[in-house]
TORGUTOR-586132 format. One record per residue: residue number from 0; residue in three letters; y, z, x of N, C-alpha, C in turn. Coordinates in nm, 3 decimals. Example, Ala and Ser with C-alpha at 12.3 -4.5 7.8 and 13.67 -1.06 7.14 Angstrom:
BEGIN
+------+-------+---------+---------+---------+---------+---------+---------+---------+---------+---------+
: dodo : vovex :    n_c2 :    n_c3 :    n_c1 :   ca_c2 :   ca_c3 :   ca_c1 :    c_c2 :    c_c3 :    c_c1 :
+------+-------+---------+---------+---------+---------+---------+---------+---------+---------+---------+
:    0 :   ALA :  -0.569 :   0.780 :   1.319 :  -0.450 :   0.780 :   1.230 :  -0.330 :   0.780 :   1.320 :
:    1 :   SER :  -0.225 :   0.708 :   1.285 :  -0.106 :   0.714 :   1.367 :   0.003 :   0.787 :   1.290 :
+------+-------+---------+---------+---------+---------+---------+---------+---------+---------+---------+
END
This chain:
BEGIN
+------+-------+---------+---------+---------+---------+---------+---------+---------+---------+---------+
: dodo : vovex :    n_c2 :    n_c3 :    n_c1 :   ca_c2 :   ca_c3 :   ca_c1 :    c_c2 :    c_c3 :    c_c1 :
+------+-------+---------+---------+---------+---------+---------+---------+---------+---------+---------+
:    0 :   UNK :   3.772 :   6.808 :  -2.336 :   3.845 :   6.682 :  -2.341 :   3.883 :   6.654 :  -2.485 :
:    1 :   UNK :   4.008 :   6.618 :  -2.511 :   4.049 :   6.584 :  -2.647 :   3.973 :   6.463 :  -2.699 :
:    2 :   UNK :   3.964 :   6.454 :  -2.830 :   3.895 :   6.342 :  -2.893 :   3.956 :   6.211 :  -2.847 :
:    3 :   UNK :   4.087 :   6.207 :  -2.831 :   4.153 :   6.083 :  -2.787 :   4.095 :   6.035 :  -2.653 :
:    4 :   UNK :   4.064 :   6.128 :  -2.563 :   4.006 :   6.090 :  -2.434 :   3.869 :   6.028 :  -2.449 :
:    5 :   UNK :   3.790 :   6.081 :  -2.542 :   3.658 :   6.023 :  -2.568 :   3.671 :   5.882 :  -2.622 :
:    6 :   UNK :   3.761 :   5.866 :  -2.716 :   3.782 :   5.735 :  -2.775 :   3.828 :   5.636 :  -2.669 :
:    7 :   UNK :   3.916 :   5.678 :  -2.580 :   3.965 :   5.588 :  -2.474 :   3.851 :   5.542 :  -2.384 :
:    8 :   UNK :   3.756 :   5.631 :  -2.355 :   3.640 :   5.591 :  -2.273 :   3.560 :   5.480 :  -2.341 :
:    9 :   UNK :   3.546 :   5.491 :  -2.473 :   3.471 :   5.388 :  -2.546 :   3.550 :   5.258 :  -2.557 :
:   10 :   UNK :   3.679 :   5.268 :  -2.577 :   3.762 :   5.148 :  -2.592 :   3.767 :   5.068 :  -2.463 :
:   11 :   UNK :   3.746 :   5.131 :  -2.349 :   3.750 :   5.061 :  -2.220 :   3.627 :   4.973 :  -2.196 :
:   12 :   UNK :   3.526 :   4.985 :  -2.282 :   3.408 :   4.900 :  -2.270 :   3.451 :   4.756 :  -2.295 :
:   13 :   UNK :   3.396 :   4.663 :  -2.219 :   3.437 :   4.523 :  -2.233 :   3.413 :   4.473 :  -2.376 :
:   14 :   UNK :   3.499 :   4.382 :  -2.422 :   3.491 :   4.333 :  -2.560 :   3.358 :   4.263 :  -2.588 :
:   15 :   UNK :   3.326 :   4.257 :  -2.717 :   3.205 :   4.188 :  -2.760 :   3.106 :   4.284 :  -2.822 :
:   16 :   UNK :   3.008 :   4.229 :  -2.887 :   2.904 :   4.310 :  -2.950 :   2.814 :   4.368 :  -2.843 :
:   17 :   UNK :   2.792 :   4.496 :  -2.848 :   2.703 :   4.566 :  -2.756 :   2.603 :   4.646 :  -2.839 :
:   18 :   UNK :   2.484 :   4.664 :  -2.786 :   2.387 :   4.750 :  -2.854 :   2.407 :   4.892 :  -2.804 :
:   19 :   UNK :   2.456 :   4.976 :  -2.893 :   2.477 :   5.118 :  -2.862 :   2.367 :   5.198 :  -2.929 :
:   20 :   UNK :   2.310 :   5.290 :  -2.855 :   2.217 :   5.386 :  -2.913 :   2.301 :   5.509 :  -2.944 :
:   21 :   UNK :   2.305 :   5.544 :  -3.070 :   2.381 :   5.660 :  -3.117 :   2.284 :   5.762 :  -3.175 :
:   22 :   UNK :   2.293 :   5.884 :  -3.127 :   2.203 :   5.990 :  -3.173 :   2.286 :   6.113 :  -3.205 :
:   23 :   UNK :   2.271 :   6.164 :  -3.326 :   2.335 :   6.289 :  -3.366 :   2.223 :   6.389 :  -3.390 :
:   24 :   UNK :   2.230 :   6.505 :  -3.325 :   2.122 :   6.603 :  -3.335 :   2.173 :   6.739 :  -3.380 :
:   25 :   UNK :   2.101 :   6.798 :  -3.474 :   2.119 :   6.938 :  -3.512 :   2.030 :   7.017 :  -3.417 :
:   26 :   UNK :   2.091 :   7.099 :  -3.333 :   2.015 :   7.171 :  -3.230 :   1.973 :   7.311 :  -3.273 :
:   27 :   UNK :   2.012 :   7.351 :  -3.393 :   1.974 :   7.485 :  -3.439 :   1.823 :   7.492 :  -3.461 :
:   28 :   UNK :   1.763 :   7.605 :  -3.425 :   1.620 :   7.623 :  -3.455 :   1.599 :   7.649 :  -3.603 :
:   29 :   UNK :   1.475 :   7.625 :  -3.649 :   1.443 :   7.655 :  -3.788 :   1.426 :   7.806 :  -3.804 :
:   30 :   UNK :   1.382 :   7.850 :  -3.920 :   1.367 :   7.992 :  -3.949 :   1.269 :   8.065 :  -3.859 :
:   31 :   UNK :   1.178 :   7.990 :  -3.794 :   1.081 :   8.052 :  -3.704 :   1.123 :   8.040 :  -3.558 :
:   32 :   UNK :   1.244 :   7.988 :  -3.534 :   1.293 :   7.976 :  -3.397 :   1.253 :   7.848 :  -3.326 :
:   33 :   UNK :   1.192 :   7.754 :  -3.399 :   1.146 :   7.630 :  -3.337 :   1.255 :   7.522 :  -3.349 :
:   34 :   UNK :   1.280 :   7.453 :  -3.238 :   1.375 :   7.342 :  -3.237 :   1.309 :   7.221 :  -3.303 :
:   35 :   UNK :   1.378 :   7.157 :  -3.395 :   1.321 :   7.045 :  -3.468 :   1.361 :   6.908 :  -3.413 :
:   36 :   UNK :   1.467 :   6.902 :  -3.332 :   1.513 :   6.771 :  -3.285 :   1.409 :   6.697 :  -3.199 :
:   37 :   UNK :   1.323 :   6.764 :  -3.119 :   1.224 :   6.686 :  -3.043 :   1.127 :   6.609 :  -3.134 :
:   38 :   UNK :   1.089 :   6.668 :  -3.246 :   0.998 :   6.601 :  -3.339 :   1.070 :   6.482 :  -3.403 :
:   39 :   UNK :   1.195 :   6.503 :  -3.441 :   1.275 :   6.395 :  -3.499 :   1.282 :   6.276 :  -3.403 :
:   40 :   UNK :   1.313 :   6.303 :  -3.276 :   1.323 :   6.195 :  -3.177 :   1.188 :   6.130 :  -3.150 :
:   41 :   UNK :   1.084 :   6.210 :  -3.140 :   0.950 :   6.156 :  -3.114 :   0.908 :   6.059 :  -3.223 :
:   42 :   UNK :   0.946 :   6.089 :  -3.346 :   0.909 :   6.002 :  -3.458 :   1.000 :   5.881 :  -3.472 :
:   43 :   UNK :   1.128 :   5.898 :  -3.447 :   1.225 :   5.793 :  -3.475 :   1.248 :   5.693 :  -3.362 :
:   44 :   UNK :   1.243 :   5.738 :  -3.236 :   1.271 :   5.646 :  -3.125 :   1.174 :   5.528 :  -3.120 :
:   45 :   UNK :   1.044 :   5.550 :  -3.139 :   0.952 :   5.435 :  -3.140 :   0.982 :   5.335 :  -3.253 :
:   46 :   UNK :   1.035 :   5.384 :  -3.365 :   1.070 :   5.296 :  -3.476 :   1.179 :   5.197 :  -3.433 :
:   47 :   UNK :   1.275 :   5.244 :  -3.355 :   1.382 :   5.155 :  -3.308 :   1.326 :   5.045 :  -3.219 :
:   48 :   UNK :   1.236 :   5.081 :  -3.132 :   1.177 :   4.982 :  -3.040 :   1.104 :   4.873 :  -3.117 :
:   49 :   UNK :   1.042 :   4.908 :  -3.227 :   0.966 :   4.810 :  -3.306 :   1.056 :   4.709 :  -3.377 :
:   50 :   UNK :   1.184 :   4.741 :  -3.392 :   1.276 :   4.651 :  -3.460 :   1.318 :   4.532 :  -3.374 :
:   51 :   UNK :   1.295 :   4.542 :  -3.244 :   1.337 :   4.437 :  -3.152 :   1.218 :   4.349 :  -3.113 :
:   52 :   UNK :   1.243 :   4.220 :  -3.086 :   1.135 :   4.134 :  -3.037 :   1.076 :   4.191 :  -2.909 :
:   53 :   UNK :   0.946 :   4.179 :  -2.892 :   0.873 :   4.245 :  -2.782 :   0.928 :   4.213 :  -2.644 :
:   54 :   UNK :   0.970 :   4.092 :  -2.619 :   1.013 :   4.056 :  -2.483 :   1.162 :   4.028 :  -2.474 :
:   55 :   UNK :   1.238 :   4.077 :  -2.570 :   1.382 :   4.055 :  -2.570 :   1.448 :   4.144 :  -2.464 :
:   56 :   UNK :   1.558 :   4.096 :  -2.409 :   1.630 :   4.177 :  -2.309 :   1.681 :   4.307 :  -2.371 :
:   57 :   UNK :   1.709 :   4.304 :  -2.502 :   1.754 :   4.426 :  -2.569 :   1.647 :   4.535 :  -2.565 :
:   58 :   UNK :   1.519 :   4.494 :  -2.561 :   1.409 :   4.590 :  -2.556 :   1.417 :   4.675 :  -2.428 :
:   59 :   UNK :   1.442 :   4.610 :  -2.314 :   1.450 :   4.685 :  -2.189 :   1.577 :   4.769 :  -2.183 :
:   60 :   UNK :   1.687 :   4.719 :  -2.241 :   1.810 :   4.799 :  -2.244 :   1.792 :   4.923 :  -2.332 :
:   61 :   UNK :   1.726 :   4.906 :  -2.447 :   1.700 :   5.020 :  -2.535 :   1.611 :   5.121 :  -2.464 :
:   62 :   UNK :   1.510 :   5.073 :  -2.392 :   1.421 :   5.164 :  -2.318 :   1.501 :   5.246 :  -2.216 :
:   63 :   UNK :   1.596 :   5.183 :  -2.149 :   1.681 :   5.256 :  -2.052 :   1.767 :   5.360 :  -2.124 :
:   64 :   UNK :   1.823 :   5.323 :  -2.240 :   1.904 :   5.418 :  -2.315 :   1.820 :   5.537 :  -2.362 :
:   65 :   UNK :   1.700 :   5.510 :  -2.409 :   1.611 :   5.617 :  -2.454 :   1.578 :   5.711 :  -2.339 :
:   66 :   UNK :   1.547 :   5.655 :  -2.222 :   1.516 :   5.739 :  -2.106 :   1.636 :   5.825 :  -2.066 :
:   67 :   UNK :   1.756 :   5.769 :  -2.072 :   1.877 :   5.845 :  -2.039 :   1.892 :   5.964 :  -2.132 :
:   68 :   UNK :   1.870 :   5.941 :  -2.261 :   1.883 :   6.049 :  -2.358 :   1.775 :   6.154 :  -2.338 :
:   69 :   UNK :   1.652 :   6.111 :  -2.319 :   1.543 :   6.207 :  -2.297 :   1.567 :   6.290 :  -2.171 :
:   70 :   UNK :   1.610 :   6.225 :  -2.064 :   1.638 :   6.295 :  -1.938 :   1.748 :   6.399 :  -1.958 :
:   71 :   UNK :   1.852 :   6.361 :  -2.030 :   1.963 :   6.453 :  -2.055 :   1.915 :   6.575 :  -2.135 :
:   72 :   UNK :   1.837 :   6.551 :  -2.239 :   1.788 :   6.661 :  -2.322 :   1.695 :   6.754 :  -2.245 :
:   73 :   UNK :   1.618 :   6.700 :  -2.153 :   1.526 :   6.781 :  -2.074 :   1.597 :   6.862 :  -1.965 :
:   74 :   UNK :   1.699 :   6.805 :  -1.904 :   1.758 :   6.868 :  -1.785 :   1.896 :   6.928 :  -1.804 :
:   75 :   UNK :   1.977 :   6.874 :  -1.894 :   2.118 :   6.913 :  -1.899 :   2.163 :   6.976 :  -2.030 :
:   76 :   UNK :   2.077 :   6.987 :  -2.127 :   2.115 :   7.040 :  -2.257 :   2.151 :   7.189 :  -2.246 :
:   77 :   UNK :   2.265 :   7.225 :  -2.297 :   2.309 :   7.365 :  -2.299 :   2.251 :   7.431 :  -2.424 :
:   78 :   UNK :   2.170 :   7.535 :  -2.409 :   2.105 :   7.597 :  -2.526 :   2.202 :   7.663 :  -2.623 :
:   79 :   UNK :   2.327 :   7.682 :  -2.584 :   2.423 :   7.745 :  -2.674 :   2.485 :   7.646 :  -2.773 :
:   80 :   UNK :   2.465 :   7.515 :  -2.751 :   2.525 :   7.416 :  -2.840 :   2.452 :   7.414 :  -2.973 :
:   81 :   UNK :   2.527 :   7.392 :  -3.080 :   2.469 :   7.386 :  -3.215 :   2.442 :   7.243 :  -3.259 :
:   82 :   UNK :   2.516 :   7.149 :  -3.201 :   2.498 :   7.009 :  -3.236 :   2.534 :   6.922 :  -3.118 :
:   83 :   UNK :   2.486 :   6.799 :  -3.120 :   2.510 :   6.709 :  -3.008 :   2.510 :   6.565 :  -3.059 :
:   84 :   UNK :   2.607 :   6.489 :  -3.013 :   2.609 :   6.344 :  -3.035 :   2.590 :   6.279 :  -2.899 :
:   85 :   UNK :   2.505 :   6.179 :  -2.893 :   2.479 :   6.107 :  -2.769 :   2.502 :   5.958 :  -2.794 :
:   86 :   UNK :   2.575 :   5.894 :  -2.703 :   2.602 :   5.752 :  -2.713 :   2.560 :   5.688 :  -2.582 :
:   87 :   UNK :   2.479 :   5.584 :  -2.590 :   2.431 :   5.517 :  -2.469 :   2.438 :   5.366 :  -2.488 :
:   88 :   UNK :   2.478 :   5.299 :  -2.381 :   2.481 :   5.152 :  -2.380 :   2.450 :   5.109 :  -2.236 :
:   89 :   UNK :   2.322 :   5.082 :  -2.209 :   2.279 :   5.049 :  -2.073 :   2.349 :   4.926 :  -2.018 :
:   90 :   UNK :   2.379 :   4.828 :  -2.104 :   2.444 :   4.707 :  -2.055 :   2.584 :   4.734 :  -2.001 :
:   91 :   UNK :   2.644 :   4.846 :  -2.043 :   2.777 :   4.884 :  -1.995 :   2.772 :   5.004 :  -1.900 :
:   92 :   UNK :   2.653 :   5.057 :  -1.876 :   2.643 :   5.176 :  -1.793 :   2.709 :   5.297 :  -1.857 :
:   93 :   UNK :   2.711 :   5.300 :  -1.989 :   2.777 :   5.407 :  -2.063 :   2.676 :   5.509 :  -2.112 :
:   94 :   UNK :   2.702 :   5.634 :  -2.084 :   2.624 :   5.744 :  -2.140 :   2.721 :   5.856 :  -2.169 :
:   95 :   UNK :   2.733 :   5.893 :  -2.295 :   2.833 :   5.991 :  -2.334 :   2.771 :   6.099 :  -2.423 :
:   96 :   UNK :   2.745 :   6.218 :  -2.368 :   2.699 :   6.330 :  -2.451 :   2.821 :   6.406 :  -2.503 :
:   97 :   UNK :   2.820 :   6.438 :  -2.630 :   2.933 :   6.507 :  -2.692 :   2.881 :   6.630 :  -2.766 :
:   98 :   UNK :   2.900 :   6.751 :  -2.709 :   2.860 :   6.872 :  -2.782 :   2.947 :   6.889 :  -2.905 :
:   99 :   UNK :   2.887 :   6.939 :  -3.012 :   2.959 :   6.955 :  -3.137 :   2.957 :   7.101 :  -3.180 :
:  100 :   UNK :   3.069 :   7.149 :  -3.231 :   3.078 :   7.290 :  -3.269 :   2.992 :   7.325 :  -3.391 :
:  101 :   UNK :   2.963 :   7.227 :  -3.473 :   2.878 :   7.246 :  -3.590 :   2.764 :   7.145 :  -3.584 :
:  102 :   UNK :   2.648 :   7.180 :  -3.636 :   2.537 :   7.086 :  -3.632 :   2.562 :   6.968 :  -3.726 :
:  103 :   UNK :   2.547 :   6.846 :  -3.676 :   2.562 :   6.729 :  -3.763 :   2.430 :   6.701 :  -3.834 :
:  104 :   UNK :   2.434 :   6.609 :  -3.930 :   2.310 :   6.559 :  -3.988 :   2.238 :   6.480 :  -3.880 :
:  105 :   UNK :   2.107 :   6.494 :  -3.872 :   2.031 :   6.416 :  -3.773 :   2.043 :   6.269 :  -3.809 :
:  106 :   UNK :   2.073 :   6.189 :  -3.708 :   2.093 :   6.046 :  -3.731 :   2.067 :   5.973 :  -3.601 :
:  107 :   UNK :   2.008 :   5.855 :  -3.612 :   1.977 :   5.776 :  -3.493 :   1.993 :   5.630 :  -3.530 :
:  108 :   UNK :   2.061 :   5.554 :  -3.443 :   2.070 :   5.410 :  -3.467 :   2.086 :   5.336 :  -3.336 :
:  109 :   UNK :   2.044 :   5.213 :  -3.338 :   2.070 :   5.123 :  -3.226 :   2.114 :   4.993 :  -3.288 :
:  110 :   UNK :   2.243 :   4.971 :  -3.283 :   2.301 :   4.855 :  -3.350 :   2.393 :   4.780 :  -3.258 :
:  111 :   UNK :   2.403 :   4.650 :  -3.279 :   2.508 :   4.577 :  -3.207 :   2.642 :   4.608 :  -3.273 :
:  112 :   UNK :   2.725 :   4.679 :  -3.202 :   2.856 :   4.719 :  -3.254 :   2.964 :   4.685 :  -3.154 :
:  113 :   UNK :   3.083 :   4.669 :  -3.204 :   3.194 :   4.654 :  -3.112 :   3.232 :   4.794 :  -3.063 :
:  114 :   UNK :   3.278 :   4.807 :  -2.939 :   3.318 :   4.938 :  -2.888 :   3.426 :   5.003 :  -2.974 :
:  115 :   UNK :   3.517 :   4.923 :  -3.030 :   3.623 :   4.982 :  -3.112 :   3.568 :   5.041 :  -3.241 :
:  116 :   UNK :   3.465 :   4.978 :  -3.300 :   3.402 :   5.033 :  -3.419 :   3.336 :   5.166 :  -3.387 :
:  117 :   UNK :   3.264 :   5.170 :  -3.275 :   3.197 :   5.292 :  -3.233 :   3.299 :   5.402 :  -3.205 :
:  118 :   UNK :   3.408 :   5.368 :  -3.138 :   3.512 :   5.467 :  -3.108 :   3.571 :   5.522 :  -3.236 :
:  119 :   UNK :   3.596 :   5.436 :  -3.333 :   3.652 :   5.481 :  -3.461 :   3.555 :   5.574 :  -3.532 :
:  120 :   UNK :   3.426 :   5.537 :  -3.532 :   3.324 :   5.619 :  -3.595 :   3.314 :   5.756 :  -3.528 :
:  121 :   UNK :   3.314 :   5.757 :  -3.395 :   3.308 :   5.883 :  -3.321 :   3.429 :   5.970 :  -3.353 :
:  122 :   UNK :   3.544 :   5.909 :  -3.355 :   3.668 :   5.984 :  -3.380 :   3.664 :   6.049 :  -3.518 :
:  123 :   UNK :   3.622 :   5.974 :  -3.619 :   3.615 :   6.031 :  -3.754 :   3.512 :   6.144 :  -3.762 :
:  124 :   UNK :   3.395 :   6.125 :  -3.701 :   3.291 :   6.227 :  -3.703 :   3.338 :   6.356 :  -3.636 :
:  125 :   UNK :   3.397 :   6.342 :  -3.519 :   3.441 :   6.460 :  -3.446 :   3.559 :   6.528 :  -3.514 :
:  126 :   UNK :   3.648 :   6.449 :  -3.570 :   3.762 :   6.508 :  -3.640 :   3.715 :   6.592 :  -3.757 :
:  127 :   UNK :   3.617 :   6.540 :  -3.831 :   3.563 :   6.616 :  -3.943 :   3.499 :   6.746 :  -3.894 :
:  128 :   UNK :   3.421 :   6.738 :  -3.787 :   3.351 :   6.856 :  -3.737 :   3.447 :   6.957 :  -3.675 :
:  129 :   UNK :   3.555 :   6.909 :  -3.619 :   3.650 :   7.000 :  -3.553 :   3.764 :   7.038 :  -3.645 :
:  130 :   UNK :   3.741 :   7.027 :  -3.774 :   3.838 :   7.070 :  -3.875 :   3.971 :   6.997 :  -3.863 :
:  131 :   UNK :   3.969 :   6.873 :  -3.821 :   4.090 :   6.795 :  -3.816 :   4.188 :   6.834 :  -3.707 :
:  132 :   UNK :   4.145 :   6.916 :  -3.609 :   4.238 :   6.960 :  -3.505 :   4.260 :   6.857 :  -3.397 :
:  133 :   UNK :   4.173 :   6.755 :  -3.388 :   4.191 :   6.651 :  -3.288 :   4.144 :   6.688 :  -3.149 :
:  134 :   UNK :   4.085 :   6.806 :  -3.133 :   4.029 :   6.843 :  -3.003 :   3.915 :   6.942 :  -3.025 :
:  135 :   UNK :   3.835 :   6.959 :  -2.923 :   3.724 :   7.052 :  -2.934 :   3.776 :   7.195 :  -2.939 :
:  136 :   UNK :   3.704 :   7.283 :  -3.007 :   3.739 :   7.425 :  -3.003 :   3.733 :   7.476 :  -2.860 :
:  137 :   UNK :   3.800 :   7.587 :  -2.830 :   3.797 :   7.642 :  -2.694 :   3.655 :   7.657 :  -2.643 :
:  138 :   UNK :   3.633 :   7.620 :  -2.518 :   3.503 :   7.636 :  -2.456 :   3.412 :   7.516 :  -2.471 :
:  139 :   UNK :   3.447 :   7.420 :  -2.556 :   3.366 :   7.300 :  -2.571 :   3.440 :   7.182 :  -2.510 :
:  140 :   UNK :   3.370 :   7.107 :  -2.431 :   3.426 :   6.984 :  -2.373 :   3.312 :   6.891 :  -2.343 :
:  141 :   UNK :   3.348 :   6.770 :  -2.308 :   3.246 :   6.673 :  -2.271 :   3.190 :   6.711 :  -2.137 :
:  142 :   UNK :   3.057 :   6.723 :  -2.124 :   2.999 :   6.759 :  -1.996 :   3.043 :   6.663 :  -1.885 :
:  143 :   UNK :   3.070 :   6.718 :  -1.770 :   3.108 :   6.638 :  -1.655 :   3.256 :   6.608 :  -1.650 :
:  144 :   UNK :   3.331 :   6.658 :  -1.745 :   3.477 :   6.632 :  -1.745 :   3.550 :   6.752 :  -1.693 :
+------+-------+---------+---------+---------+---------+---------+---------+---------+---------+---------+
END
C-alpha cells in the first residue's frame, strides 16, 4: 500500500486529541542472533502505564493498545522484516502495523495527538526510510491490505 493510503487511514480518524500508542522497533537480531525488541518493550511498556492516573479511562485504553501490540508480535510478525512501526488507538479501534524496509530507531510513546499530526509524522518517517519514493519497496505492504 502506498504511503498516501496509510496516511488516509489515519486522517479518517474522528477529529480531536486521541491517545495513540506509537512503537517503532528494530527487528534485527544482535551479533549473537538474539532479538532485542522484546526486552525493550518489556522495560518500556510498564513505564507508559505509570504515567497515567491509576483509575483513568486512558489507563484501560492503553492496556488494550498494549495487548493488541503484544498479540500482533506473538502471532503475526513476519520474521523477514527488518523494522516495524505499530500504531494503536483503542478509542478509535485503530491498529496499524507498518513493516519497514530498514530498521528504525527503537521508540515508544503514548501521547494525546491529533490524527493529522500522527499521519504527518508517519508519512515523514516512512518517506525517509523508503528513500523518498513515496511507497514501499516491492514485496512490502501493510499486512491485511
